[in-house]
C-alpha positions in Angstrom: 4.5 -113.7 3.2 7.4 -115.6 4.7 6.7 -117.4 7.9 9.2 -115.5 10.1 7.7 -112.2 8.9 4.2 -113.5 9.5 5.1 -114.5 13.0 6.7 -111.2 13.8 3.8 -109.2 12.3 1.3 -111.3 14.2 3.3 -110.7 17.5 3.4 -107.0 16.9 -0.4 -106.9 16.1 -1.1 -109.0 19.2 0.5 -106.4 21.4 -1.1 -103.5 19.6 -4.7 -104.8 19.2 -5.8 -107.3 21.9 -3.0 -106.2 24.2 -4.5 -102.7 24.4 -8.2 -103.7 24.1 -8.1 -106.6 26.6 -5.1 -105.5 28.7 -4.4 -101.8 28.9 -8.0 -100.4 28.8 -9.3 -102.8 31.6 -6.1 -102.1 33.5 -6.9 -98.4 33.4 -10.6 -98.9 34.2 -9.7 -100.9 37.3 -7.3 -98.3 38.6 -4.3 -100.3 37.4 -5.8 -103.5 38.9 -5.8 -101.7 42.3 -9.4 -102.7 43.0 -10.0 -105.6 45.4 -11.1 -108.9 44.0 -14.9 -109.4 43.8 -16.7 -110.6 46.9 -19.5 -112.1 44.9 -19.5 -115.9 45.3 -17.9 -117.7 42.4 -17.0 -114.5 40.5 -13.2 -114.7 41.0 -12.9 -118.4 39.8 -15.2 -117.8 36.9 -13.4 -114.6 36.0 -10.0 -116.4 36.2 -11.4 -119.2 34.0 -12.6 -116.7 31.4 -9.2 -114.8 31.3 -7.1 -118.0 31.1 -9.4 -119.7 28.5 -9.6 -116.5 26.5 -5.9 -116.0 26.5 -5.3 -119.7 25.4 -7.7 -119.4 22.5 -6.4 -116.0 21.5 -2.8 -117.3 21.4 -3.8 -120.3 19.4 -5.8 -118.2 16.9 -2.9 -115.8 16.4 -0.5 -118.6 15.8 -2.9 -120.1 13.2 -2.8 -116.8 11.2 1.0 -117.0 10.9 1.4 -120.8 10.5 -1.7 -121.9 8.6 -2.7 -118.7 6.8 0.8 -117.3 6.1 -0.1 -113.8 7.1 -1.3 -111.8 10.1 -4.6 -110.8 11.6 -3.9 -107.2 10.7 -6.0 -106.0 7.8 -2.8 -104.4 6.2 -1.1 -107.9 6.0 -3.8 -110.5 5.5 -3.4 -114.2 5.2 -2.7 -115.9 1.9 -5.0 -118.8 2.8 -8.3 -118.8 4.7 -7.7 -119.9 8.3 -10.2 -122.6 9.3 -8.2 -124.9 11.6 -7.9 -125.0 15.4 -10.4 -122.8 17.2 -11.8 -121.6 13.8 -13.3 -125.1 13.4 -15.7 -124.1 16.3 -16.4 -120.4 15.7 -15.6 -118.0 12.9 -14.4 -115.2 15.3 -12.4 -116.9 18.0 -10.1 -114.0 18.5 -12.9 -111.6 19.1 -14.8 -114.1 21.4 -11.5 -114.7 23.3 -10.8 -110.9 23.8 -14.4 -110.4 25.0 -14.0 -113.4 27.4 -10.8 -111.8 28.8 -12.5 -108.5 29.3 -15.6 -110.0 30.9 -13.3 -112.2 33.1 -11.7 -109.0 34.4 -15.1 -107.4 35.0 -16.0 -110.4 37.2 -12.6 -110.5 38.9 -12.9 -106.9 40.1 -16.7 -106.6 40.2 -16.3 -103.6 37.8 -19.3 -102.2 36.1 -17.0 -99.9 34.1 -15.2 -102.9 32.6 -18.5 -104.7 32.0 -19.9 -101.7 30.1 -16.6 -101.5 28.2 -17.0 -105.1 27.2 -20.5 -104.3 25.8 -19.1 -101.4 23.9 -16.2 -103.5 22.6 -18.6 -106.2 21.4 -20.8 -103.6 19.6 -17.7 -102.1 17.9 -16.4 -105.6 17.0 -19.7 -106.8 15.7 -20.0 -103.7 13.4 -16.4 -104.2 12.2 -17.0 -107.9 11.4 -20.4 -107.3 9.7 -19.5 -104.2 7.6 -15.8 -104.8 6.8 -14.4 -108.2 7.7 -17.1 -110.6 6.3 -17.5 -108.7 2.9 -13.7 -108.6 2.6 -13.3 -112.3 3.3 -16.1 -113.1 0.9 -14.4 -111.2 -1.9 -10.9 -112.6 -1.1 -11.8 -116.3 -0.6 -15.1 -116.6 -2.5 -17.0 -119.9 -2.3 -14.6 -121.3 0.2 -15.5 -118.6 2.7 -19.2 -118.8 2.0 -19.2 -122.5 2.6 -17.4 -122.0 5.9 -19.7 -119.1 6.8 -22.8 -121.1 6.2 -21.6 -123.9 8.5 -19.7 -122.2 11.3 -21.4 -119.6 13.5 -19.8 -116.3 14.0 -20.1 -115.8 17.8 -21.4 -118.9 19.5 -19.0 -121.9 19.2 -20.2 -125.2 17.8 -20.1 -128.3 20.0 -18.4 -130.4 17.4 -15.5 -129.2 15.1 -16.3 -128.3 11.5 -14.6 -130.3 8.8 -14.2 -128.9 5.3 -15.1 -131.9 3.1 -14.7 -129.8 0.0 -10.9 -129.7 0.4 -10.6 -133.5 0.2 -10.0 -135.4 -3.0 -11.9 -138.5 -4.1 -9.4 -140.7 -2.2 -10.1 -138.9 1.1 -6.9 -136.9 1.3 -6.6 -133.2 1.9 -4.5 -130.7 0.0 -1.4 -131.8 1.9 -1.9 -135.4 1.2 -3.0 -136.3 4.7 -5.8 -138.8 5.1 -9.0 -137.0 6.1 -10.9 -139.6 8.1 -14.2 -137.6 8.0 -14.4 -138.0 4.2 -13.1 -141.6 3.9 -15.3 -144.4 2.7 -16.5 -146.6 5.6 -14.2 -149.5 4.6 -11.0 -147.5 5.0 
């Protein structure tokens, strides 16, 4: 897939999937954000932090699909390469974690049990999709590369340190693009 088409496809999917799941549905559940902000101490700043951080991770993850993977997050237009950079170095499902953070942030902002219950239902549906469709599909498509990544990077709880794929380095410590991979270099370099 050409890069401009991958970017356009990712942008359309961004609006259709997380835009609806993390935007439109919570908007409707909070009476179009007409509810007052939460009066619970710390809920508003924590909610804002979750929304902003989730949006930042979500945008970065979507960009990775188009730029690193040469495809889109949509199952109908998958990536040509396994995406393992950026937020994917910390958690296998950063898009889903980010969307759930945005939804939970809105639940906190508006002290909305309806949005909190929706977040739980969204997580259950997402978990089932990942477990029964996405992981088997990625294993078939990317084989050993995905299995090595899957064994090392957790699906839902981010790592504290970024994962490095040492299998993609050559004996001189360079990755596929010829850049020096410091993690795999000999100590004298």
